[in-house]
N, C-alpha and C positions, 0 to 999 in steps of 0.2 A: 355366542359369536361375539356379542356385544361386549360380554364381560372380558374376554379374551383381549379384544381391541381396546377397551378401557385401560386394561392392564398394560397393555403394551404402550400406550399414549404416555401412562404415568411413567413408566420406566424411561420411557424417552425424554421425558422432561427433565428427569434426574440426570441423564447422561448428557443432555445438551448443557446444563448449567454446571456438572462436573468437568468437562471438557472447555466450558466458555469461561467460567470465572478465571483461572489462570491465564488464559490467552487474553482476556480482556484487561487483566492487570499488566500484563508483560507487552499487550500493545498498547496501551496507554502510556507507557513510559516513553514508547518513540517519540510520539508529537507532544509530549509534555515536555520532552527536553527541546523541542523544536521552540515550545513556547518560554521555556527557560532561556534560550539564546536570545527569544524577541525581548524578554523582559530585561536581560543584561545589557543589549544593545538600544535598547528603547529607552533606557534611561540616561544613555550617553549625552553628551551636548550637540552632538553632530549626529543627525538623521542619516548621512550618507551610508554609513556602516550596517545599520540595519537594511537600508534599501539595498546594500550589495550583495549581503546575506541573502535577502528574499530574492534576487535576481539570479545570483549564483547557484544557489540549493534548488530553484527550481529548474533550471537548465541541467545541473548536476543530476536531480531526479529523473528529468526527461531521458537523458542518456543512459541512465544506468537501470531505471526502471523497466526501460524498454526489454530488458533482459530478465524481468522478473518471472520468465517463463520457468527459470531456474529453480523457484520457490514453487509456483502452482503447478509446473508439470511433475516436479519431483513429489509434491504432496499425492497428487493424484497416483501415480504409479506406486509410491510406496504403500499407499492406503491398500490399493488393490492386490499389493503382493505383501503385504506386512509380514506374513508367516514363511516367507520362501528366502531363506537367507542367501544363497547363491544369487537369486534374481535381484536380492536389494544391493548386492554388492556390485553388480554389473549396472544398476540404476546410477548408483553413486558414481561409481567410475565416469561413466559417460557424463554426469553432472558437473565432476570435478574437472574433466578435460575442456568441456567448453567453457566453464568459468575462467580456467588459466589461460585458455585461447583468446578469449574475448578480452579479459583483463589486460594481458599485455599488449594486444593490437590497440587497446584505447589509450594505453600510455605512449604508444608509438605514434599515434597519430594526433594526441592532443596539442601537440605545437601548433597544429592547424586547425583543428576541430575546433578549439576554445574560441580563437578570435571569429571564427566563422560563424559560430552561434552567437556571438555577442553582437556581430554585425547585423545577425537577421532580427534579434531584438531591437537594436537600435534604440537603447536607453538614454537617459539623459547623462551627458557627457561627464560631470561628476562622480557619477558611480560606476561607470563602466570599468575604468582601471582597477578598482577594489575588487569588482566582482571577478575579474581576469585572474587576478591574485589567489582569490579564494578558490576558483576552480582548478587552477593549475597545483596548488597543493592538493586537492581532493583527489585529482587525476592520478598522482602517484600511488595511491593505493587501490587502485581498480580491480587487482585480482582478489585482494580482501574483501572488498564489497561484494563481490558476485559469488565467491567462496561461501560467504555468509547467506546469501540467498539460498543455496542448495543445502546448507547444512539445516536451517530453520525449518526448510521443506520437509527434509526427513524426519524431524522431529514431530512436526505437525500432524504427518501421515500416519506415522507410528502412535499416535495419540499420548505421546510423551510431553505433555504441556507444563509438566513441573519443571523440566528441564529447558523449555522455551522461557519462561518466567524468570528462571534463575540467569541465564543467558542474556535477556534483553534488559533486565533490571539491573542487573552487575554494570553492564556495560554503559547504560545510561546515566548511572549514580557515577560512574567513573567520568564520563563526558561532561556531565554538569559541574562536578568539581574542577575538571580541567579548564572549561569555558571561564569560570568564573577566576582562577588563577590566572589564565593567561590574558582575558582581558583587563582586569583591574589592576594585578600585580606587574606583569610583565608588559602590560600597555600594547599588546599584539591586535587588539581590535579584531576586525573580520577574518584576518589571518589566524587569529588564535582560535577561533571557533573552528575553522578548516581544520588544524593540526590536533585539536582534543577529539574531534570526531574520528579522525585518521587513527589515533592511538586507542582510542575505546572500542573500535571497530576489530583492531588487530589483537587485543586482548579476548573479545568475544570470541573470534575464529579459534584462537589457540584451546580456548576451554570446550569449545564445541566439539572439536575434533578429541579431544580426551575424552567427553564424555558420549561420543558416537558407539561405540560397542559393536563395532563391525570391522574384521579382520579385513582391512582394504590392502593388506601389504602381502597377502597369499597369491599365489599364481594367479594371473589374469588370463581368463579363458577368451581368448580374440574372437573366436566364434559367437559365445554367448554376447560379448560385448557388442559385436556387429548387429546382432539380431535385435537387441533391446535398444540400439541407438537408433533405428528405423522408426520404432515405435516412439521413442522419445522425441525423434524430430518431427514427426508427423503432428504431434500434440501439441509440441512446443512452439512450432512453426505459427500456428495459428493463435497461439497466446500470446507470443510477439507481436504478430499484427494488431492484435486487440490492444495491448498493453501501448503500444507506440501511439496510435491515434490516441487513446485515453490520455497520455500524456502530452501530447501535441495539443489536446484542448486545452488543460492547465497551464502550458508552458506559454500559448497564445494569450490565455487568459492573463497571465501576468504581464506579458508583453505590452499587452493593449494598455493596461495600468500603467507599466514604465514610460511609454508615450505621452501618457497624460501629464504625470509629475511623480516626484520622488515620494511626495505626502500619498499621492493615491496609489502607487506601488507598495508603501509602507503599510497603510490601512487594509489595502487587500490581502499581504501577506500575513496581517494578524488573523485575518477572518479564515484565511485557507488554513491557517496553522490550526484554529478552533476547530475548523471542518475536521481536518485530518486527526485531533485529538477524539473528537466525537464519533468519525467513521473508526477508528480502529478500536474503540470500544465496542462498536456495533459488530465488528468485524469480529468479534468474540464468537457469536453465533454462527456467522459464514464460516469461520474455520473449524469450529467444532463440527458443522455440516459436512465440510470438505472429507473429514476424517470419517465419519461415521456413514454418510453416503458412499464413499470409497469403500468401505469395508462391506456393507450390505449390498454392494453392486457385485461385488467379490463372490458374495454368498448365493447371489440370483435372488435377492430377498425384495422383492419390489414392492410389497405393502409396506415395509420396515420404511422403504425411501419415503414412500408417500406421506408416512406419520413424522419423518424426520423433518420433512420439507414444510409441512404445516407449523409443527411446535417450534420449529428455528424462526420461522415467519412471525408467528405470534408474539415470541419474547424479542424479537427485532423491532417490532412495532410499539411494544409498551415501553422499551428503553427509550425509542425516539421521542416519544410523548413526553418521558421524564426529563430528557435534554432539553425539550422546547420549554416545559415548564420552569426549570431552572434557569435557561436565559431570560426568560420574561422576567423572571424575579431579580436574578444578580448581574444581567449583562452590564449594566452601569460600572460596578464594582470589578467584575473582571477585566473590562477593558482598561479601567485606570490601573490595574496592578501592572498590565503589558506594555502601556507606555504614558510617559509624562508629557509627551510633546503634543503642545494644544493644538497645533492644525490636524495632526493625525488624530487625536483624540476627537476632536470635532466632527472630521469626516466619519470616524467610526459611528460615531452617535446617528448621525444622520443616516447611516446604511444599517441601524439596528435592526430592522424587520427583516432584511435580507438575511442576517445571521441567524436570527431565533427561530426561524422555519427551515434553516438547513437541513436538520437532523430528520424532520418529515420527508422533505424531499428527496433526500440520499438513501434512507436506509433499506428500502426496496431493493435498489441496484447492488448494494454490498450483499445483503441477504441470497439473494439469487446467483450472484456469483460464486457464493460457497456452495451452492447446491448444485451447480453446471460444471464446477472443477471436481466436485466428487463424483459427477457423471463421466467426466473426460469429454465433457461436449463443449470442445473450445471454438468450434466454428459460430455457435449462438451466441457465445459472448463476443467474438469479433464482431459479428452483424450488429448486435446492440450497439457498439461504440460506434462503429462506422456510418449506420444509417442516422444516429442522433446526432453525430458532428455535422454531418454534411445537409440534413434537412431541417434541423432544429437550430444547433448552436451557432453555426456560422452566418447563416442568413438574418437570424434575429439581431445578433450582435452587430451586422451590417446596416441593417434598416432602422434600427433603434439607436439612437445616438448617446453616446455619454456613459456614465458609469452605471444607469440604471439599466440600458441595455445590454450592457456586460453581464451585470447580474441575472438578467431576466434570461440571457441565453445561457447560463451555467444551471440555473434552476431546471429549464426545458430539457437541455441535456440528461442532466440526472433522472429526471422523470422519465423521457423517452427511453433512455436505457431500460429501465424497470419496466416500462409498457410493453416494450419488445419481448423482454425476456418472458413476462406471465404470458403473453400471446404464444409463446412457443412452448411452455411447459406443458399443456395437454397433451401436444403432438409427441414430446419428447417421452412423456411417461407412457402413452400408447406403444412407443417403439420399444420401451423397455418391457411391457406386458405381452408383447407379440414374440418377443424371444423366450416366451413360455418359462418364466421365472418361477422358482418356488414360492409359493404364498405365504 
């Protein structure tokens, strides 16, 4: 028995890495582009453009990533039905219909929504008009952004991570090149960043549809569509609530920085972009787990789920340690690459320890999210965010003043999410075993 378990564990290590490496490379390309944006704008003489993109992109993410259930929910359902062609077609039809309906609705209400969001943030006056223009441009392509969520979810659920790598890497290379051209040659500044992203996302969407390999245009079975919509809705409503409150936390964090000064907002934006870079790398193990756990769940293989959880957690922890060590050694060099604005750089050096230990503070919440998505347990994910937000993040930032309180609150939020999911995991595993899954 020990030999069998050891062999299974070794096989899982190999499968995790085979899936994680292309995901890590593709995921890194997304925040890497954000860092490229930061570097391009961070070396302009005027810091308002960097602050505007920081404010605008955080608000854009707050609105659009609230619908990231189109990615996570699609991944979970595709992984659990990966070999059922008709079911996959119904799942994707549902995802497309929701993406298009929400996307065009956002375009229609954008005229009122954008000013309202900027009023809530109450940023510095010289930045707000630039952020408004950035958001207006990005909102034009709302359906494309949401369609990409669903398409990426399909490829992750199927374990076709080489396609994921191709899509994200190619789109982000195009985006980076367009950013440079629009900002430095056409002098479009923050608006150029917005248009470059729109064009790159459109190219990514077209390429993904070509590579989908599903006959989405055959006759639509209305009965099957309704049946799978119920499952899709139940799962994704909980994911929507979870993501809404998660993004509220990050938007609130950026808004508090915006109210302090443009320098504080810019410094926080740089650290958050670095966090996104590291978390997207760590998400390689989470997304690999989503696919593997989902398929194991469909096969009713409970022991395999446990092994996947242990192996992915181990490598997530090791990777977080590596990132922390790299930041200890190279943080000054990395920060100087991202901005030459002396007030921003000085504040970043002051905040360096908050940056250095971010990977260790956040890795467990990313890893466990992947496990729970594979199990299609959105309720626990929702609870982890809401409880951490209202019992840790908001009280701490309120009672501890200044930027120190803001970062202490963010750390507490990340760690609190992980602690809740860890506490819930043994009970979730017992529920799996009580269903008499095959060993």
